[in-house]
N, C-alpha and C positions, 0 to 999 in steps of 0.2 A: 349488584356488582360483585365480582369476584374477589377473593382475599388473596388469590395467588396471582402474582404478577406475571404475565407471559415473558418469555426469555428473548424471543427471536424478533427481528425487525418486522417480517410479514405477520407474525402471530400478534404483535402489539397493534400493527395498523387495523387486522381484522377484530380484535377485541375492542379498540377504541369505536370503530365503525359500528360493531353490534351492542355497543352500550355496556359492556361487561366491566370497562374500567374507564376512568377519566385521565384525560392528559395531565391534569394536576397531580393526581396520584403517581403517574409514571415519571414525571419531571421531578417531583419531591424525592421519589425514591432514588432517581439517578444522583441528584444532588447530595443526599444522605451518603449514598456509596462513595461518590467522589471525595467527599469530606473524610469518612472513614478512613480511605486507602491513600490519601495524598501524603500523609507522612511516611509512609512505607513505598508505595508504588510510585508516586510522584508523576503521574500519567498527564497533568494538566497544567498549561502555562497560565491560561485564563479561564475562569468560571464564570458564567453569566447568570448568576443564581436570580437576581431580581427581575432581569429582563426575561429569563426562561420561564419564570412563574407567571409573569404577565402574558407571555406568548400562549403559555398553556391554558389560562384563563379564556384567552380569546378562541383558543382551539376548540374548548368545551363549548363555548357559545355557539360556535359554527357548527359543531356536531349536534348540538341539541336542535338547532335550527335545520337538519336534514342534509346539511353539506357534506359531501364525500370527496376526499382527495386521497392519493396513494399512501401519503405519510402523514395525514392530518392528526397532529398532537403527539406524534413520535418524538422522542428526544434522541438527537444525534449529535455527534462531536465531528469536529474539522481540525486539520493539521495547522499548525500556526505558521503556515506560509500562504495561507489563502485568506483573502479579505473577508471581513465580517464587520458590517457598519457598526459603529460605536465602540469598536476594539481596535487596538494596535496589532499590526503584523510584524512581529519582531523576529521570526525565522531562527529562533535559537539564540539570537544575539543579546548581548548586554547592550544597555542605553535606553534613554527615554525615547520611544517611538511614537509618532502622532497617531491620534485615533483615525480610522478610516471613515470617510463619510459615505461609502456605498459597499454593497456587497460584491465580492467576485462573481462572475457568471455562474460559476458552479454552485455557490451558496444561494444565489438568487433562485436558480432552479430547484434546490432544496426547499427553500421557503415557498416556492409557488407549488410544490406538492404538499405542503402543510407541515413540514418537519419544524421542530423546536431545536435551536442550536443550543446546547447547554455550555459549551465551552470550545476552547482552542487548546489542542494537544502538543505536548513538547516534541521537540525535533532538535537534533544537534545543530550546530551553528552553520547557517545556511545549507542544511541538508547534505553535508559532505560524507558522512561516516555511517558505517553500519553498526553503531552503537549510539544511544541518546544520553548522552552526558555534556555538561559544560558548565561554567561559572555562572552563567545567567539564571540558572534554575536546578542546578543540581544533578543527581543521578536518576533517571527513570529505569525502574527494575521490572524483572519478568515476573508476571503472576505465578508462573510454574515453579520459579526458583529464584527468589529475590536476591540471591548472590550473583545472579547472571543477568545479562543485558537481555532486553526484549529484541534488540536489534535496531535498525535504523535505515533511513533517517525518519521513517512514521513511527518510530518506536512508542511516542506516547499514546497514539491512535490505537496501535495493537494492543499495547498493555490495558488500555480502558476497555477495548471489546473482549480482550480474552478473559478479564476478570468480571465481565458482565456488568460494567458501570453504564455502558450503553451497548444498545443492540448491534450497532454498526458505526462506522466512522469513514470519512474521506481522508486518505492519505495521498501522497505523490511519490512518483518513482522516476528518478533520473539515472539510477544504476542498479536498480533492484530494491529501492527505499520502500516500496509496499511488500514485494514478494519476500525479502529477506525477514522482516519482522513477522510476516504472516508464517512463515516457516518456522520461526524460533518461538512463535506463541500458539502454534496448533490452529491456525485460522486459514480461511480461504481469502487470498488477495489477488486482485486483477489489476494488471497494468493494461489498459485498453489500447486499441489503435491510437496513434498519434492524432490529437484533435478531436477524439470522441468526446470527451469532456472538455469543455473550453476553458482555457486558461486566462481569459480577459479579467483584469485590465492588461495582461500582458498578450501580445499577438501570438506568440508562443513563449514556452519556457525553457531557459538554459539552451537556446539554439536548437529547440525541437527535440531534445532528448528527454525532457521530462513531461510526464502525463500525470493528470489526476485519475485516482481510481479508488475502488471500495476494499474495506477490509470487514469481515463478517465471519459468524462461526459456521454459516452454511452456504452452499452454492446458491440456493433460491434467495438468500438475503442479500448475498453479493450482487447477483444479478438485478435484483429489485432497485437497490441503490445505484447501480450502474444506469438502470434505466431511467430514474428520475433525474440524475444529474446529466445525462448526455445531452449534447446539443450545442449550438454555436450561436454566435452573434456578430453582428456586422463589424467587420475588421480582423476576425480570425484569420490566421495564415494558414491553417489546416482544416478542412472542413469534410471530413470522410463521408460517403454515402451511409445513411443509417441502416442499422442492423437490428433484427428482433431478438433481443437476448431474454426476455421473460418466457416466450413460449418455447425457447431451447432448454429450459430446466425440465420440462415435462417430455421432451422429445428423445426418443431412443436414437443414439447417434450412429446406428448401423455398424456394420463391421469395418473398423478404420484400420488403416496401415500406420503402425507407430514405431518410429525410430527411437531406439533406446541409445542415448548419447551420453558420454562421460568426458568427451574431450573439451577442453577449454580453449578460449582464443588466445593468441600470443601476446604476452605482456612483458616478456624479458625478465620476469621475477619468479622465485620458486613458489611452487604450490602444490599440495598433495591433498587428494580425496582421502578423507577419513574412511576407514573400512566400514564403520557403523553407518555412515551415510550411504555409501555405495550399497551396503546390504538393504537398507531400507527402499531406496529406489528399486533394486532388483525384485523385491518383493511385491511392490506396486505393479511392476512390469509383469510378474508372474499373475497377479489377479487380473490385469487387463486381459491377458492371454486367455485366462480361464473364463472371462466374460466374452470371449469370442473374437477378439481383436488380433491382428497379425502384429506381433511384435518382434522387430529385427534390430541386431546391433547395427548402427549407421551413424556417421557422423557429419554435421554441416562442414563446408569449407569456409571458415573464417577469414581466411587471409589476414590481412594487416588492419583488421577493423578497429584496433586500439588508435590508429593514426587518426581517424575520424573523431573518435571520441574524446581525446584529450583536449584539442582545441575548443570544441563546443563546451564541454564542461569548465575548463578553467576561464574562458571568455565569460561565460554565464556567472561564474564566482566574482569576476572582475566587476560586472555590471552590477550585481546584487550588493558587493561591498560598498559600492557608491551610494547606496540608499540608507546606510546606517548613520546614525547620528554622530557617532564618535568612531571612526575607524581604527584608532589606536585601542580601543577595547576589544578588537577583534583577537582571536587566537593567532598566534604566530604562524601556525600552518595555514591558517586562512588568508593571512597577508602573502604568504609565500605562494600560495596557489593564486591568488589574485594577481600578483606580479608575473607569474607564468602566463595568466590570462592576457595581460597587456601584450606580452610578446607573441602571442599566438592568434590574437583577435583579428589580425590582417589577412596576410596570404594564406597562412596555415588555415584559418577558419574557412576562407573561400574555397580552398582546396577540398577540405572536409565536406562541405556542403555538395560541391560538384561531383564528388565521388560516391554520394550516397546511392544513387541508382545502380551503379555498378557492383557496389556491395550487396545490394538487395538481389541482384540477379546471381551473383556468385552464391551466397548464403541460401538464397531461395530455390537454387536447384534441387535441393533436398526434397522439396514439396512437389517435384515431378513424380517422385517415387513414393512419398510417403503424405500423410494427411495431417499428422502431429509429430513433434519431437518431445519425448520424455527425457528430462534430465534432472540431476539434483538442483535445488533451489541455492544451497550453499555447500561447501566443501567440508563444513565443520559443524558440530552442535554450537550452541549459543556460548560465547565466551563469557568469563567472568567480569563483573563490573570492574571498571579501571584498567582492563588489560591493555588498551590502547590509549588511556589517558595522557600519558606523560611521554609518549614516544615523540621523536623528530618528525619532521615532514615526510622524510624519505622512509622512516622506520613505520610510520602510519601507513603510507601507501603500499608498502610491502606486506604488512600485517593484514590490512583489509583486503587486499587482492587475494592473499593466500586463503583467507576464511570465505570470501565471496567472489569467486572467479566466474560464476555462471549466468549471471543475470544481466549484466551490463550491455553485452552486444545486442540484445533485443531493443534497448534504448536508442541506438544508433539507427537501427532498422525502422524503428517506429512501429513495429508490428505487436499484435496482442500476446500477452504471456500471462499465465495464471499459475499461482503457487497453491498446492493442496497439502494438508496434513499427511505425513508419511511415517507416522509412529514416533517413538522416543529413543533416545541414545542410551538410556539407563534403566535398569530393571524397575527403579521406584517411579519411572513415568514423570520426571521433572525437567527433562531436556528435550523439547520438541524438535522434531525435523521436518522438512518438507521436500516436495518434489514439484518440477516445473512442467506445465504443459505448454508447449511453444507452438505458434501457428504463423501463416503467412498474413498478409494485409486483410482485414476484415474478417478474421476468422473466430471472433469471439462467440458466436453461437455453437460452432463445433466444439470449441475448448470447454464451454459451459455445459453442453449436453454431455460430453465425455467425463467431466468432472461430477456432474449429477449422478450419472451411473456408478462411478466409482464410490462416490459418498453413500449411495444406498446400500453398497456392498460392504464399506469399511465402517459406516456409522460412526464417524470420528467426533461429530458434534456431542455424543453422549459423555464425552470425557471433559471434565472441569477441572481447573487448578484447585488447590486448597484454599486459596485466598478468596475464591469465590463462594457464592451460596447458590448452589443450583436451585432452580425454582423461583428465587427471590433476589435475583439481582437488580 
């Protein structure tokens, strides 16, 4: 048995299959690192220590018997908006939530691939905000700089992966909630095609804007987790045709036409792209051109896409707020958004759904000339902890739109989007930045191939935050 624990998702799976390490050793180390960092990073809402060790022992028995599965014995985390049997799903809220009796479909598929679920990661209340803070669990901090947020709403998952507590995690993305924390913690984050990963027991999540997807340190690991979690069950509202994401990692993307975009969709609120973010995306564009791609400044025609987003998001918040044990414990901003959802869940929501195809045609016209759109993931570096915690509803909306205006339109469209590391905002390399690769329906393989090529050039996975211990996470 090796004394050095491999760091990556695929590396750990291969080491387990080769008998170089045991699942118990991997799970024990994950649980130790979670316990060590919980007082500072606060990445987890629930830790399944006893259950995970039992599952690790069973995985070791199966491995010894010769069984092989893609993730047999590998520790994984999932965001606390996804059901895990035997655990509550609090989705960032206060209150005494009932224990779930069954896994969500995405978790069922992880277990079918052999993964050991070590815990559920923190998320802001009902996944609303690009920071992961709240009275139910405190502040989740960025491993690169604990004075700053890891982002949200999959901030706990991103912090756990960036710090090496687990090699990968599932998050969810309703307005950039995978891509924003991926950008701010130096990770790869994929929002797949709507329905690529089932949201069951919900037939769709937040009226179709929210997708489940992976966070990982490398493109290969993100693609592996996407592969094993993908699929549908009877009753799912969205069931896209399968795509091959695994072989895309090794495939040359060919010479692509890439639109470099800095335009944001109309929101009626002020926003400004930080020059350090712009410069980081321009540098990536220059590297893509050096790799042989045609990179041209061009902008999608977003139109009034926000008119479709708002009813779907607030109606989803209204529906979710009805699941909490005590709605009076919800943040005043949550209750305000839920009231808006009650106003918009009728004709406005029906209009939003009816106009989705027209929006797809309008925005999708850019893919008649280009294969991929490259844009910033966020407009700013990660904010400080507490920067938005005590704002009013309107102030919070303005602040989060100003910081994160680039991600949410792709949730309305339902198309794949991917955030990759784009350097740092400071010379000390403690404030990570990200760039988005955006594609049309079913374009995950193209985005993954391009990201893998860029990763081979940039080697972003070699950089670790100080809180982690490279080689022994």
